[in-house]
C-alpha positions in Angstrom: 16.2 3.9 30.2 14.1 6.8 31.4 11.5 6.3 34.1 7.8 7.1 33.8 5.2 7.3 36.5 2.1 5.2 36.7 0.1 8.3 35.6 2.2 8.3 32.4 1.4 4.6 31.9 -2.3 5.2 32.3 -2.2 7.7 29.4 -1.3 4.9 27.0 -4.4 2.9 26.0 -3.4 -0.6 24.9 -6.4 -2.7 23.9 -7.3 -6.2 22.6 -8.3 -6.3 19.0 -9.0 -9.0 16.4 -7.6 -8.8 12.9 -10.5 -9.0 10.4 -8.7 -8.2 7.2 -5.0 -8.3 6.0 -3.5 -7.1 2.7 -0.1 -6.8 1.2 1.4 -3.3 1.4 3.8 -2.9 -1.5 4.1 0.9 -1.1 5.6 0.6 2.4 9.4 1.3 2.6 9.9 -1.9 4.7 8.0 -5.1 4.2 4.6 -4.7 5.9 0.9 -5.7 5.8 -2.1 -3.5 6.0 -4.4 -4.6 8.8 -8.0 -3.9 9.7 -8.6 -4.7 13.4 -11.9 -4.9 15.3 -11.7 -3.3 18.8 -15.4 -4.0 19.7 -17.1 -0.9 21.0 -14.1 1.2 19.9 -14.6 0.3 16.2 -12.5 -1.0 13.4 -9.1 0.6 13.1 -6.4 0.3 10.5 -2.7 -0.4 11.1 0.5 -1.0 9.0 2.5 -3.7 10.6 6.0 -5.0 9.8 5.2 -8.6 10.6 5.9 -10.3 7.3 8.8 -12.5 8.5 6.7 -14.6 10.9 3.2 -14.3 9.6 1.4 -15.2 6.3 -1.5 -13.0 5.2 -4.0 -15.9 5.2 -3.1 -16.7 8.9 -3.9 -13.2 10.2 -7.7 -12.9 10.1 -9.1 -14.1 13.4 -5.8 -13.5 15.3 -6.1 -11.4 18.4 -3.5 -8.7 18.9 -2.6 -5.9 21.4 -2.4 -2.4 20.1 -1.9 1.2 21.3 -5.2 2.8 20.4 -4.7 6.4 21.4 -1.6 7.6 19.4 -2.3 10.1 16.7 -2.9 8.5 13.2 0.3 8.2 11.1 0.4 8.4 7.3 2.5 5.6 5.8 2.8 5.9 2.1 -0.9 6.0 0.9 -2.3 4.4 4.1 -3.4 6.0 7.3 -2.3 3.8 10.3 -4.6 4.5 13.3 -3.2 2.1 15.9 0.2 0.6 16.8 0.2 -3.2 16.9 2.6 -4.4 19.6 5.3 -7.0 19.2 8.9 -7.8 20.1 11.9 -8.5 17.9 12.4 -12.3 17.8 15.8 -14.0 18.1 15.6 -14.9 14.4 14.8 -11.3 13.5 11.3 -10.0 12.6 8.5 -9.0 14.8 6.6 -11.5 16.9 3.2 -10.3 18.0 2.2 -10.1 21.6 -0.4 -12.7 22.5 -3.0 -13.3 25.1 -2.7 -16.4 27.4 -6.4 -16.4 27.9 -9.2 -15.0 25.8 -10.5 -11.5 26.5 -13.3 -9.4 25.0 -12.5 -7.1 22.0 -11.6 -3.7 23.3 -10.4 -4.9 26.7 -7.7 -2.6 28.1 -4.3 -3.8 29.0 -3.2 -2.9 32.6 
């Protein structure tokens, strides 16, 4: 594991967003969904997320997520992913989304 400084950490903007729309993403190489996420004053951003093992499409709208919002956009098949939704690999396999213990306003920065 390489070390980073606090100055390095401060460069990464992780913010609270709320999924407002989710769709199947059949053109992705690995099973994924297309997400539209509201970050409040930072706007609505799109993301491709490989979260199909633990989450059903109909359960995603309204869910709050944490995402890195200042990476460059990445083209995934025919979809431009603008943010990286954060999660961890679960014991069962598949990504489990990071969650808030208490509610926070959309766009809040993670420290």
